[in-house]
C-alpha positions, -999 to 999 in steps of 0.1 A, spaced: -932 718 438 -919 706 405 -887 714 395 -901 738 367 -920 759 396 -883 763 411 -873 777 381 -897 804 372 -885 810 415 -855 813 409 -857 838 376 -885 861 394 -857 865 420 -832 870 393 -851 900 381 -865 913 413 -828 916 425 -816 927 388 -784 901 390 -765 891 358 -759 855 352 -723 867 360 -735 879 393 -751 842 403 -724 821 391 -699 837 411 -715 833 441 -724 797 433 -689 789 426 -673 761 409 -681 753 374 -686 770 337 -711 801 338 -734 777 312 -731 753 337 -745 772 364 -768 789 344 -780 756 330 -784 742 367 -808 771 371 -824 767 345 -829 735 355 -812 714 329 -783 707 352 -772 699 393 -754 716 415 -731 699 437 -747 700 473 -720 724 482 -735 747 451 -770 742 464 -759 757 492 -744 788 484 -778 788 460 -800 789 488 -780 814 506 -784 838 478 -818 832 469 -833 825 504 -844 784 500 -859 761 520 -840 730 522 -861 714 499 -857 734 473 -819 732 481 -824 696 481 -841 696 447 -810 722 429 -786 687 438 -811 662 423 -810 646 382 -832 667 367 -848 657 339 -832 672 308 -841 681 277 -871 705 257 -899 694 232 -885 690 195 -876 713 172 -875 743 196 -892 773 186 -870 799 204 -852 814 175 -821 813 191 -820 776 201 -834 769 171 -808 782 155 -782 756 172 -805 730 158 -807 742 127 -766 743 128 -769 707 138 -794 695 109 -770 716 83 -738 709 94 -744 677 119 -735 651 88 -703 665 80 -696 665 116 -704 632 119 -687 625 88 -652 643 97 -654 630 133 -658 593 118 -627 599 95 -602 612 120 -612 589 151 -633 562 140 -670 547 146 -682 567 180 -693 600 195 -684 632 209 -696 627 247 -720 657 263 -716 641 294 -680 647 296 -679 680 275 -664 714 283 -684 742 262 -670 784 268 -687 811 251 -667 844 245 -673 875 229 -651 887 201 -651 922 191 -660 930 153 -658 959 135 -693 947 114 -711 930 147 -699 915 177 -694 876 172 -704 846 196 -678 821 199 -684 787 212 -661 762 216 -675 726 225 -648 695 233 -661 666 239 -646 634 245 -644 607 223 -664 578 225 -662 544 205 -691 522 196 -685 488 215 -694 460 191 -710 433 216 -698 397 208 -667 408 189 -643 378 183 -614 367 159 -601 396 143 -631 419 151 -625 451 168 -643 451 200 -642 489 203 -652 512 171 -615 534 172 -603 543 140 -585 512 121 -552 514 104 
């Protein structure tokens, strides 16, 4: 079985049982809904205890349970074709250069980690139509300047 096949099996069971993502996440437990949903969709891995919870919930074999604990091949073809996912891509294409400039001005030469990362999604009621609020928090990782010597900084922290 390939990981994509397991994802389809899990989604079939979700549909057949009429489960919400919230229900699945509560039963598996331990992390944010974004991470657990991502794991069910094949983009993240579950810990062994979480994989065991998922196995009990979905009625999985030992091999399928082990697959949920393996590091997956992440990502998708670019640009994405799903309209909702494409809008996130569009947000980065349009706002990415400004985010980069502002982060570098504040922190120095580096990146915001997508590994040491938290994300929360909230619904915000609004009379003109509810809003989606996504808060992302990633550790700043300065670039390392290999072979730095003398007065050249080793890392890309903001220079004073």
